[in-house]
Every structure is written in structure tokens, then in C-alpha cells.
N, CA and C of each residue as an Amber inpcrd file, in Angstrom:
protein
   144
 -12.9370000  -1.9980000   1.7420000 -12.7460000  -0.7220000   1.1020000
 -11.1780000  -0.0030000   0.9880000 -10.7690000  -0.2320000   1.6690000
  -9.4950000   0.2030000   1.6820000  -8.0160000  -0.1530000   0.8480000
  -8.6790000  -1.3650000   0.2390000  -7.4700000  -1.9820000  -0.6200000
  -8.2240000  -1.1640000  -1.9040000  -9.0090000  -0.6710000  -2.4060000
  -9.4540000   0.5220000  -3.2710000  -8.2420000   1.6210000  -3.3760000
  -8.0930000   2.2610000  -2.0910000  -7.1050000   2.9500000  -2.0770000
  -5.7010000   3.2230000  -2.8280000  -5.3700000   1.7480000  -2.5450000
  -3.8680000   1.4490000  -3.1140000  -3.8980000   1.6190000  -4.6950000
  -4.8530000   1.1230000  -5.1740000  -4.2890000   1.4400000  -6.6650000
  -4.6270000   2.7100000  -6.9790000  -5.4530000   3.5070000  -6.9200000
  -5.1220000   4.5000000  -7.5740000  -3.6160000   5.4520000  -7.1180000
  -3.1610000   5.1480000  -5.7880000  -1.8120000   5.3550000  -5.4330000
  -0.8330000   5.0040000  -6.4250000  -0.8910000   4.0130000  -7.0390000
   0.2910000   3.6330000  -7.8260000  -0.2840000   4.1210000  -9.0240000
  -1.0000000   4.8100000  -9.6330000  -1.1630000   5.7600000 -10.5450000
  -0.5390000   7.3850000 -10.3460000  -0.7780000   7.3810000  -9.3730000
  -0.3790000   8.7090000  -8.5920000   0.8290000   9.1930000  -8.9410000
   1.0740000  10.5930000  -9.2820000   2.4340000  10.9460000  -9.3720000
   2.5870000  11.7880000  -8.2800000   4.2790000  11.6790000  -7.4690000
   4.6420000  11.9410000  -5.9930000   4.2930000  10.4000000  -4.9910000
   4.1750000  11.0030000  -4.1240000   4.3230000  10.1210000  -2.9580000
   2.3500000  10.2350000  -2.4090000   2.2150000   8.9690000  -2.4690000
   0.6630000   8.4660000  -1.5420000   1.3010000   7.6910000   0.0830000
   0.2910000   8.4380000   1.0360000   0.2560000   7.3390000   2.2290000
  -1.1280000   6.8630000   2.7480000  -0.6920000   6.0320000   3.0790000
  -2.1070000   5.0700000   3.2700000  -2.1150000   4.8020000   4.9540000
  -2.5520000   5.2450000   5.6840000  -3.1740000   5.2260000   7.0150000
  -3.3230000   4.2320000   7.5980000  -3.5030000   3.1900000   8.4160000
  -4.1420000   2.1430000   9.1360000  -4.0500000   1.0660000   7.9980000
  -2.6330000   1.3540000   7.4740000  -2.6360000  -0.1410000   6.5310000
  -2.5080000  -1.4900000   6.8680000  -2.3670000  -1.8960000   8.3380000
  -3.2630000  -2.6960000   9.1550000  -4.1390000  -3.6960000   8.1860000
  -5.2660000  -3.0570000   8.4230000  -6.4270000  -3.4190000   7.8470000
  -6.2680000  -3.6940000   6.5290000  -5.4380000  -3.4750000   5.8020000
  -5.3100000  -3.7140000   4.2950000  -4.4840000  -4.7800000   4.5050000
  -2.7190000  -5.2010000   5.7520000  -2.3110000  -5.7680000   5.3740000
  -2.6180000  -7.2960000   6.0630000  -3.6670000  -7.2920000   6.8420000
  -4.3630000  -8.4850000   7.6340000  -5.1350000  -9.5650000   6.2250000
  -5.8000000  -8.6490000   5.2780000  -6.4270000  -9.5390000   4.2090000
  -5.0390000  -9.5610000   3.2780000  -4.1320000  -9.7280000   2.8660000
  -3.7570000  -9.7550000   1.5010000  -2.3280000 -10.1540000   1.9240000
  -1.9650000 -11.8130000   1.7240000  -0.8100000 -11.9420000   2.0120000
   0.3920000 -11.2920000   0.7490000   1.6400000 -10.8480000   1.6000000
   2.5990000 -10.5200000   1.2280000   2.1880000  -9.5450000  -0.2430000
   1.5930000  -8.1860000   0.6390000   0.9200000  -7.3430000  -0.3170000
   2.3840000  -6.3210000  -0.4950000   2.8360000  -6.0250000  -0.1330000
   4.1780000  -5.2540000  -0.2630000   4.9890000  -6.1170000  -1.4780000
   5.5470000  -6.9920000  -1.5880000   5.9400000  -8.0580000  -2.8140000
   5.2780000  -7.5020000  -3.6180000   4.1040000  -8.2020000  -3.9440000
   2.5750000  -7.7800000  -5.0690000   2.8790000  -6.5660000  -5.9480000
   2.8830000  -5.4980000  -4.8900000   2.7800000  -4.1040000  -4.9120000
   4.0890000  -3.9160000  -5.8320000   5.3250000  -4.3210000  -5.1830000
   6.2990000  -3.5770000  -5.4730000   6.8150000  -4.3830000  -6.9110000
   6.0550000  -5.4470000  -7.4860000   6.2630000  -6.1410000  -8.6520000
   5.3200000  -5.6660000  -9.6030000   4.3390000  -4.7090000  -9.4560000
   3.5730000  -3.5640000 -10.2040000   4.6280000  -2.2480000 -10.1170000
   5.4510000  -2.0080000  -9.5140000   6.7470000  -1.1740000  -9.7490000
   6.0760000  -0.2770000  -8.5600000   5.7240000  -0.0860000  -7.4360000
   5.4010000   0.2150000  -6.1360000   7.0560000   0.7320000  -5.8340000
   7.0180000   2.1500000  -5.3260000   8.5540000   1.8650000  -4.1650000
   7.4880000   1.6980000  -2.9200000   7.5580000   1.0090000  -2.0900000
   6.5640000   0.8150000  -0.8940000   7.4780000   0.4580000   0.3470000
   7.5270000   1.1970000   1.4570000   7.8810000   1.3090000   2.8100000
   6.8450000   1.1340000   3.6150000   7.0210000   0.4900000   4.7610000
   5.8120000   0.3980000   5.8070000   6.3190000   0.5850000   6.5720000
   6.1840000   1.6910000   7.3220000   6.4700000   2.9500000   8.4370000
   5.4920000   2.4320000   9.9960000   5.9500000   2.2350000  11.2620000
   5.2300000   2.3390000  12.1740000   5.4140000   3.6880000  13.1010000
   4.1500000   4.4480000  12.8340000   3.9250000   5.1860000  13.6800000
   2.9390000   5.4380000  14.6100000   3.7010000   5.3950000  16.3580000
   3.3140000   4.8270000  17.1020000   2.8960000   6.3730000  17.9510000
């Protein structure tokens, strides 16, 4: 269900942060590029 939270984030004003993105990324190939094509300004940050 994590992927569902990406879509409202594209429409939201301001900044959207999604934690535990590893669960989303493992199920979608080239997700960053696909979201960028929709107009997202996306960056992946590894927080330890």
C-alpha cells in the first residue's frame, strides 16, 4: 500500500517525504524516472 501515498504527494503543495521507500522501490523498476516524467522533483536520501 505504500505506493498509494506517492500519488497524493505529486499533487500536494510543498514537500512530501516518504519513509521506508525501500518497500516501494523494490516493486517498481525505474520509479524515480517515471515520477520525474510526471513532473516530480525527486531525490532519494539514505538516512541511517
